[in-house]
C-alpha atoms as an extended CHARMM CRD file, in Angstrom:
* protein
*
       142  EXT
         1         1  MET       CA              0.0000000000        0.0000000000        0.0000000000  PROA      1               0.0000000000
         2         2  ARG       CA              1.2610000000        3.4460000000       -0.8480000000  PROA      2               0.0000000000
         3         3  TYR       CA              2.4600000000        5.6440000000        1.9900000000  PROA      3               0.0000000000
         4         4  MET       CA             -0.2700000000        8.2680000000        1.5140000000  PROA      4               0.0000000000
         5         5  ASP       CA             -2.9650000000        5.6030000000        1.3350000000  PROA      5               0.0000000000
         6         6  MET       CA             -1.6650000000        4.0090000000        4.5260000000  PROA      6               0.0000000000
         7         7  GLN       CA             -1.6380000000        7.3790000000        6.3010000000  PROA      7               0.0000000000
         8         8  LYS       CA             -5.2540000000        7.9310000000        5.2700000000  PROA      8               0.0000000000
         9         9  GLU       CA             -6.2590000000        4.4630000000        6.4830000000  PROA      9               0.0000000000
        10        10  LEU       CA             -4.4580000000        5.0070000000        9.7800000000  PROA      10              0.0000000000
        11        11  ARG       CA             -6.2800000000        8.3170000000       10.3270000000  PROA      11              0.0000000000
        12        12  GLU       CA             -9.6210000000        6.6350000000        9.5510000000  PROA      12              0.0000000000
        13        13  ALA       CA             -8.8690000000        3.8100000000       11.9830000000  PROA      13              0.0000000000
        14        14  ILE       CA             -7.9030000000        6.3010000000       14.6980000000  PROA      14              0.0000000000
        15        15  ALA       CA            -11.1250000000        8.2510000000       14.1070000000  PROA      15              0.0000000000
        16        16  ALA       CA            -13.0990000000        4.9980000000       14.3770000000  PROA      16              0.0000000000
        17        17  ALA       CA            -11.2400000000        4.1860000000       17.6140000000  PROA      17              0.0000000000
        18        18  ASP       CA            -12.1420000000        7.6060000000       19.0040000000  PROA      18              0.0000000000
        19        19  ALA       CA            -15.8140000000        7.1100000000       18.1120000000  PROA      19              0.0000000000
        20        20  ALA       CA            -15.7770000000        3.6520000000       19.6990000000  PROA      20              0.0000000000
        21        21  LEU       CA            -14.1640000000        5.0430000000       22.8550000000  PROA      21              0.0000000000
        22        22  GLU       CA            -16.7540000000        7.8110000000       23.1410000000  PROA      22              0.0000000000
        23        23  SER       CA            -19.5200000000        5.2680000000       22.7600000000  PROA      23              0.0000000000
        24        24  LEU       CA            -17.9350000000        2.9280000000       25.2990000000  PROA      24              0.0000000000
        25        25  GLU       CA            -17.5370000000        5.7900000000       27.7770000000  PROA      25              0.0000000000
        26        26  ARG       CA            -21.2530000000        6.5900000000       27.4580000000  PROA      26              0.0000000000
        27        27  ALA       CA            -22.0930000000        2.9180000000       27.9720000000  PROA      27              0.0000000000
        28        28  ARG       CA            -19.8540000000        2.8350000000       31.0460000000  PROA      28              0.0000000000
        29        29  ALA       CA            -21.6170000000        5.8820000000       32.5090000000  PROA      29              0.0000000000
        30        30  SER       CA            -25.0460000000        4.3630000000       31.8350000000  PROA      30              0.0000000000
        31        31  LEU       CA            -23.9940000000        1.0920000000       33.4360000000  PROA      31              0.0000000000
        32        32  ARG       CA            -22.6420000000        2.9370000000       36.4600000000  PROA      32              0.0000000000
        33        33  SER       CA            -25.9790000000        4.6930000000       36.8720000000  PROA      33              0.0000000000
        34        34  ALA       CA            -27.9010000000        1.4240000000       36.4440000000  PROA      34              0.0000000000
        35        35  ARG       CA            -25.6340000000       -0.2340000000       39.0210000000  PROA      35              0.0000000000
        36        36  ASN       CA            -26.1380000000        2.5640000000       41.5390000000  PROA      36              0.0000000000
        37        37  TRP       CA            -29.9090000000        2.5110000000       41.1440000000  PROA      37              0.0000000000
        38        38  GLY       CA            -29.8220000000       -1.2800000000       41.3280000000  PROA      38              0.0000000000
        39        39  ILE       CA            -27.9880000000       -1.1630000000       44.6370000000  PROA      39              0.0000000000
        40        40  TYR       CA            -30.4790000000        1.3530000000       45.9590000000  PROA      40              0.0000000000
        41        41  ASP       CA            -33.3220000000       -0.8720000000       44.7550000000  PROA      41              0.0000000000
        42        42  ILE       CA            -31.8380000000       -3.9580000000       46.4530000000  PROA      42              0.0000000000
        43        43  LEU       CA            -31.4650000000       -2.0470000000       49.6990000000  PROA      43              0.0000000000
        44        44  GLY       CA            -35.1970000000       -1.3870000000       49.7020000000  PROA      44              0.0000000000
        45        45  GLY       CA            -35.6130000000        1.6140000000       47.4490000000  PROA      45              0.0000000000
        46        46  GLY       CA            -39.1460000000        0.6810000000       46.4690000000  PROA      46              0.0000000000
        47        47  LEU       CA            -41.2330000000        1.0440000000       43.3450000000  PROA      47              0.0000000000
        48        48  ILE       CA            -39.7500000000        4.3200000000       42.1230000000  PROA      48              0.0000000000
        49        49  SER       CA            -36.1550000000        3.1180000000       42.4100000000  PROA      49              0.0000000000
        50        50  GLY       CA            -37.0980000000       -0.0660000000       40.5640000000  PROA      50              0.0000000000
        51        51  LEU       CA            -38.6150000000        1.9520000000       37.7350000000  PROA      51              0.0000000000
        52        52  VAL       CA            -35.6020000000        4.2640000000       37.5710000000  PROA      52              0.0000000000
        53        53  LYS       CA            -33.2520000000        1.2480000000       37.5970000000  PROA      53              0.0000000000
        54        54  ARG       CA            -35.1240000000       -0.3220000000       34.6780000000  PROA      54              0.0000000000
        55        55  SER       CA            -35.0100000000        2.9510000000       32.7940000000  PROA      55              0.0000000000
        56        56  ARG       CA            -31.2500000000        3.1840000000       33.3920000000  PROA      56              0.0000000000
        57        57  MET       CA            -30.8250000000       -0.4360000000       32.2740000000  PROA      57              0.0000000000
        58        58  ARG       CA            -32.7300000000        0.3270000000       29.0750000000  PROA      58              0.0000000000
        59        59  SER       CA            -30.5170000000        3.3620000000       28.4600000000  PROA      59              0.0000000000
        60        60  ALA       CA            -27.4120000000        1.2910000000       29.1300000000  PROA      60              0.0000000000
        61        61  GLY       CA            -28.6360000000       -1.3450000000       26.6840000000  PROA      61              0.0000000000
        62        62  GLU       CA            -29.0800000000        1.3280000000       24.0130000000  PROA      62              0.0000000000
        63        63  GLU       CA            -25.6270000000        2.7610000000       24.7110000000  PROA      63              0.0000000000
        64        64  MET       CA            -24.0710000000       -0.7040000000       24.5310000000  PROA      64              0.0000000000
        65        65  GLU       CA            -25.7830000000       -1.3680000000       21.2090000000  PROA      65              0.0000000000
        66        66  GLU       CA            -24.2770000000        1.8550000000       19.8830000000  PROA      66              0.0000000000
        67        67  ALA       CA            -20.8850000000        0.7600000000       21.2540000000  PROA      67              0.0000000000
        68        68  ARG       CA            -21.2630000000       -2.5450000000       19.3930000000  PROA      68              0.0000000000
        69        69  ARG       CA            -21.8970000000       -0.6770000000       16.1450000000  PROA      69              0.0000000000
        70        70  GLU       CA            -18.8940000000        1.5920000000       16.6940000000  PROA      70              0.0000000000
        71        71  LEU       CA            -16.6550000000       -1.3650000000       17.5890000000  PROA      71              0.0000000000
        72        72  SER       CA            -17.7760000000       -3.1420000000       14.4490000000  PROA      72              0.0000000000
        73        73  ARG       CA            -16.8860000000       -0.0720000000       12.3870000000  PROA      73              0.0000000000
        74        74  PHE       CA            -13.5290000000        0.1080000000       14.1670000000  PROA      74              0.0000000000
        75        75  ARG       CA            -12.8590000000       -3.5550000000       13.3310000000  PROA      75              0.0000000000
        76        76  ARG       CA            -13.5700000000       -2.8710000000        9.6570000000  PROA      76              0.0000000000
        77        77  GLU       CA            -11.1950000000        0.0940000000        9.6740000000  PROA      77              0.0000000000
        78        78  LEU       CA             -8.5180000000       -2.0410000000       11.3210000000  PROA      78              0.0000000000
        79        79  GLU       CA             -8.8170000000       -4.5610000000        8.5070000000  PROA      79              0.0000000000
        80        80  ASP       CA             -7.9030000000       -1.7740000000        6.0670000000  PROA      80              0.0000000000
        81        81  VAL       CA             -4.8090000000       -0.9290000000        8.0990000000  PROA      81              0.0000000000
        82        82  ASP       CA             -3.3540000000       -4.0980000000        9.4310000000  PROA      82              0.0000000000
        83        83  ARG       CA             -4.5380000000       -7.6470000000        9.4210000000  PROA      83              0.0000000000
        84        84  VAL       CA             -2.0300000000       -8.4340000000       12.1820000000  PROA      84              0.0000000000
        85        85  ILE       CA             -3.6650000000       -6.3160000000       14.8880000000  PROA      85              0.0000000000
        86        86  ASP       CA             -6.1930000000       -8.5330000000       16.6080000000  PROA      86              0.0000000000
        87        87  PRO       CA             -8.6230000000       -6.5670000000       18.7060000000  PROA      87              0.0000000000
        88        88  GLY       CA             -9.3480000000       -8.4720000000       21.8630000000  PROA      88              0.0000000000
        89        89  PHE       CA            -12.9600000000       -7.3620000000       21.8520000000  PROA      89              0.0000000000
        90        90  THR       CA            -14.1130000000       -9.5080000000       18.9420000000  PROA      90              0.0000000000
        91        91  ASN       CA            -16.4720000000      -11.2880000000       21.3350000000  PROA      91              0.0000000000
        92        92  PHE       CA            -17.8770000000       -8.0710000000       22.7300000000  PROA      92              0.0000000000
        93        93  ASP       CA            -21.3140000000       -9.5020000000       23.3180000000  PROA      93              0.0000000000
        94        94  LEU       CA            -23.2340000000       -7.9480000000       26.1300000000  PROA      94              0.0000000000
        95        95  GLY       CA            -26.2560000000      -10.1030000000       25.5120000000  PROA      95              0.0000000000
        96        96  ALA       CA            -29.7010000000       -8.8740000000       26.3550000000  PROA      96              0.0000000000
        97        97  PHE       CA            -29.0990000000       -7.8820000000       29.9550000000  PROA      97              0.0000000000
        98        98  GLY       CA            -31.6340000000       -5.0760000000       29.5790000000  PROA      98              0.0000000000
        99        99  ASP       CA            -34.3830000000       -7.6820000000       29.2220000000  PROA      99              0.0000000000
       100       100  LEU       CA            -34.3200000000       -8.5520000000       32.9270000000  PROA      100             0.0000000000
       101       101  PHE       CA            -37.4420000000       -6.8020000000       34.0890000000  PROA      101             0.0000000000
       102       102  MET       CA            -38.8050000000       -9.2140000000       36.6590000000  PROA      102             0.0000000000
       103       103  ASP       CA            -39.1670000000       -7.9570000000       40.1560000000  PROA      103             0.0000000000
       104       104  GLY       CA            -38.0630000000       -9.3060000000       43.4740000000  PROA      104             0.0000000000
       105       105  PHE       CA            -34.8720000000       -9.5980000000       45.4450000000  PROA      105             0.0000000000
       106       106  LEU       CA            -33.4940000000      -12.5950000000       43.4990000000  PROA      106             0.0000000000
       107       107  PHE       CA            -34.1130000000      -10.9400000000       40.1510000000  PROA      107             0.0000000000
       108       108  ASP       CA            -32.5820000000       -7.7160000000       41.4350000000  PROA      108             0.0000000000
       109       109  LEU       CA            -29.4210000000       -9.6560000000       42.3180000000  PROA      109             0.0000000000
       110       110  ILE       CA            -29.3870000000      -11.3230000000       38.8910000000  PROA      110             0.0000000000
       111       111  ALA       CA            -29.7840000000       -7.9240000000       37.2290000000  PROA      111             0.0000000000
       112       112  GLN       CA            -26.8920000000       -6.5480000000       39.3090000000  PROA      112             0.0000000000
       113       113  GLY       CA            -24.7470000000       -9.4760000000       38.1820000000  PROA      113             0.0000000000
       114       114  LYS       CA            -25.5880000000       -8.7780000000       34.5350000000  PROA      114             0.0000000000
       115       115  ILE       CA            -24.8010000000       -5.0970000000       34.9900000000  PROA      115             0.0000000000
       116       116  SER       CA            -21.4870000000       -6.0060000000       36.6280000000  PROA      116             0.0000000000
       117       117  ASP       CA            -20.5940000000       -8.4140000000       33.8140000000  PROA      117             0.0000000000
       118       118  ALA       CA            -21.4370000000       -5.7940000000       31.2040000000  PROA      118             0.0000000000
       119       119  ARG       CA            -19.3290000000       -3.1870000000       33.0060000000  PROA      119             0.0000000000
       120       120  GLU       CA            -16.3450000000       -5.5420000000       33.0240000000  PROA      120             0.0000000000
       121       121  GLN       CA            -16.7240000000       -6.1590000000       29.2920000000  PROA      121             0.0000000000
       122       122  VAL       CA            -16.9850000000       -2.4490000000       28.5930000000  PROA      122             0.0000000000
       123       123  GLU       CA            -13.8890000000       -1.7670000000       30.7120000000  PROA      123             0.0000000000
       124       124  ARG       CA            -11.9210000000       -4.4680000000       28.8570000000  PROA      124             0.0000000000
       125       125  ALA       CA            -13.0460000000       -3.0590000000       25.5100000000  PROA      125             0.0000000000
       126       126  ILE       CA            -11.9850000000        0.4560000000       26.5240000000  PROA      126             0.0000000000
       127       127  VAL       CA             -8.5290000000       -0.7750000000       27.5370000000  PROA      127             0.0000000000
       128       128  GLU       CA             -8.1410000000       -2.7370000000       24.3050000000  PROA      128             0.0000000000
       129       129  VAL       CA             -9.3370000000        0.0770000000       22.0190000000  PROA      129             0.0000000000
       130       130  ARG       CA             -6.9970000000        2.5150000000       23.7720000000  PROA      130             0.0000000000
       131       131  ARG       CA             -4.0980000000        0.0730000000       23.3480000000  PROA      131             0.0000000000
       132       132  ILE       CA             -4.7770000000       -0.4060000000       19.6520000000  PROA      132             0.0000000000
       133       133  ARG       CA             -5.3870000000        3.3060000000       19.1130000000  PROA      133             0.0000000000
       134       134  SER       CA             -2.0040000000        4.0280000000       20.6700000000  PROA      134             0.0000000000
       135       135  ARG       CA             -0.3220000000        1.5670000000       18.3110000000  PROA      135             0.0000000000
       136       136  LEU       CA             -2.0830000000        3.1600000000       15.3460000000  PROA      136             0.0000000000
       137       137  ALA       CA             -0.9970000000        6.6420000000       16.4380000000  PROA      137             0.0000000000
       138       138  GLN       CA              2.6110000000        5.4510000000       16.7550000000  PROA      138             0.0000000000
       139       139  ARG       CA              2.4760000000        4.0560000000       13.2370000000  PROA      139             0.0000000000
       140       140  LEU       CA              1.0050000000        7.2840000000       11.9330000000  PROA      140             0.0000000000
       141       141  GLU       CA              3.7860000000        9.3230000000       13.5470000000  PROA      141             0.0000000000
       142       142  GLY       CA              6.5210000000        6.8810000000       12.5490000000  PROA      142             0.0000000000
């Protein structure tokens, strides 16, 4: 690939990484809010806290879906740049955790577990995208 073409592809991949990171950060914030409301709900928050928690879980699910789309775009851009870089988030599958809308203490605990799992996946994806973005930036500068 010509030097100028490679530079263009690197810039596009970095832009896709930035978009993915922004999306992941929003998902992380939504998950944090859902977790906090979930804890409050478990501790006896009542009907209102349960409704707010579900709303936050729905928002988090939407943010994670957007993150999936941005990560997919990032993966495609990486393929244009380097087939050697293997993003560790290829299995970034947060499932349908937002579908847990039963009520009761046991279901609240299950929902908290799903939120926690999703947060861990988002955190891992953020670390991996940052790592790859850094490598791309080094290649662009070098």
